[in-house]
C-alpha positions in Angstrom: -7.8 -11.1 -96.1 -7.8 -11.2 -92.4 -4.3 -11.4 -90.9 -3.6 -14.4 -88.6 -1.7 -13.8 -85.4 -0.5 -17.0 -83.7 0.6 -17.0 -80.0 3.0 -19.8 -79.1 3.9 -21.3 -75.8 5.4 -24.7 -74.9 2.3 -26.4 -73.3 -0.5 -24.3 -74.8 -2.3 -24.6 -71.5 -2.0 -21.2 -69.8 -0.1 -18.2 -71.1 -0.9 -18.5 -74.8 -4.6 -19.0 -74.0 -4.6 -15.9 -71.7 -2.9 -13.9 -74.5 -5.2 -15.3 -77.2 -8.4 -14.4 -75.3 -7.2 -10.9 -74.4 -5.9 -10.2 -78.0 -9.0 -11.6 -79.7 -11.2 -9.3 -77.5 -8.9 -6.3 -78.0 -8.6 -6.6 -81.8 -12.1 -7.7 -82.7 -13.0 -9.3 -86.0 -10.2 -7.4 -88.0 -7.7 -10.2 -87.1 -7.7 -14.0 -86.7 -6.1 -14.9 -83.3 -5.1 -18.4 -82.4 -2.7 -20.1 -80.0 -0.7 -23.3 -80.1 2.2 -25.1 -78.4 5.4 -26.9 -79.3 4.6 -29.6 -76.7 0.8 -29.2 -76.0 -0.4 -30.3 -72.6 -3.7 -31.5 -74.0 -5.8 -29.3 -71.9 -6.5 -25.6 -71.0 -5.6 -25.1 -67.3 -8.8 -24.6 -65.2 -7.3 -21.7 -63.3 -6.5 -19.9 -66.6 -10.2 -20.3 -67.5 -11.2 -19.0 -64.1 -8.8 -16.1 -64.2 -10.1 -15.0 -67.6 -13.7 -15.4 -66.6 -13.0 -12.8 -63.8 -12.3 -10.2 -66.5 -15.3 -11.2 -68.7 -13.4 -13.3 -71.3 -14.6 -16.9 -71.8 -11.8 -19.3 -72.9 -13.6 -22.4 -71.7 -14.0 -23.6 -75.3 -10.3 -23.3 -76.2 -8.3 -26.4 -76.8 -4.6 -27.2 -76.5 -3.1 -27.7 -79.9 0.2 -28.3 -81.6 1.8 -25.6 -83.7 2.0 -28.1 -86.6 -1.7 -27.4 -87.2 -0.7 -24.0 -88.5 2.3 -24.9 -90.7 0.2 -25.0 -93.8 -1.7 -21.7 -93.1 -0.6 -18.2 -93.8 0.4 -16.7 -90.4 1.2 -13.0 -90.6 2.5 -12.6 -87.0 4.0 -15.1 -84.5 4.2 -14.1 -80.9 6.0 -16.3 -78.4 5.2 -16.0 -74.7 7.8 -18.3 -73.2 11.5 -18.9 -73.9 11.1 -22.5 -75.0 8.6 -21.7 -77.6 10.8 -18.8 -78.8 13.6 -21.3 -79.4 11.4 -23.9 -81.0 9.5 -21.6 -83.2 9.5 -22.5 -86.9 8.9 -20.0 -89.8 5.3 -20.1 -91.0 4.1 -19.4 -94.6 3.4 -15.7 -95.0 5.0 -14.8 -91.7 5.9 -11.1 -91.7 6.4 -10.4 -88.0 7.8 -12.2 -85.0 7.7 -11.0 -81.4 8.8 -12.5 -78.1 7.3 -11.4 -74.8 8.2 -13.8 -72.0 5.9 -14.3 -69.0 6.1 -16.5 -65.9 4.3 -19.8 -66.2 1.4 -19.7 -63.7 1.0 -23.5 -64.1 4.1 -23.8 -61.9 2.4 -21.9 -59.0 2.3 -23.7 -55.7 0.4 -23.3 -52.5 -3.3 -23.2 -51.9 -5.7 -22.8 -54.8 -6.1 -19.1 -53.8 -2.4 -18.6 -53.8 -2.2 -20.2 -57.2 -5.0 -17.9 -58.4 -3.0 -14.9 -57.3 -0.2 -16.0 -59.6 -2.7 -16.6 -62.5 -4.2 -13.1 -61.9 -0.7 -11.5 -61.9 0.4 -13.1 -65.1 -3.0 -12.5 -66.7 -2.7 -8.8 -65.9 0.9 -8.6 -67.2 -0.2 -10.3 -70.4 -3.2 -7.9 -70.6 -1.1 -4.8 -70.4 1.3 -6.0 -73.1 -1.2 -7.4 -75.5 -3.7 -4.5 -75.2 -0.9 -2.1 -76.0 0.1 -4.3 -78.9 -3.5 -4.4 -80.1 -3.9 -0.7 -79.9 -0.8 -0.2 -82.1 -2.1 -2.8 -84.6 -5.5 -1.1 -84.9 -3.8 2.3 -85.3 -1.6 0.9 -88.0 -4.6 -0.6 -89.8 -6.3 2.9 -89.8 -3.2 4.4 -91.4 -3.0 1.8 -94.1 -6.8 2.0 -94.9 
């Protein structure tokens, strides 16, 4: 059975989608990766989509969804990327692991669009460093178990 990793954020419009796209690419088909929010914004931020496109990851088909959609599923690992989601995080069926790595919310960036993009790029790159390292560890762990 493919383990499900769920990335949670409050709005599910930026950070969780950045992390989902990066983790999905890094892990490949060995894991199911999804994201959700405790108070979904109802959209994926256009600058998040653009920031990910810059590194060759397409999240344009992602949608903002509520974490309740996953309560009946077996979720092996929950990763929160903002403090509010960490505090609001329920326990999911089958949950074995829980991690919290907080990142700034690029949706709060101000200034020109280019200044906002600089914030999105910075947060994307911070998320990429953390989640690629996590993915490498999970893939190594999977080799040991196999």
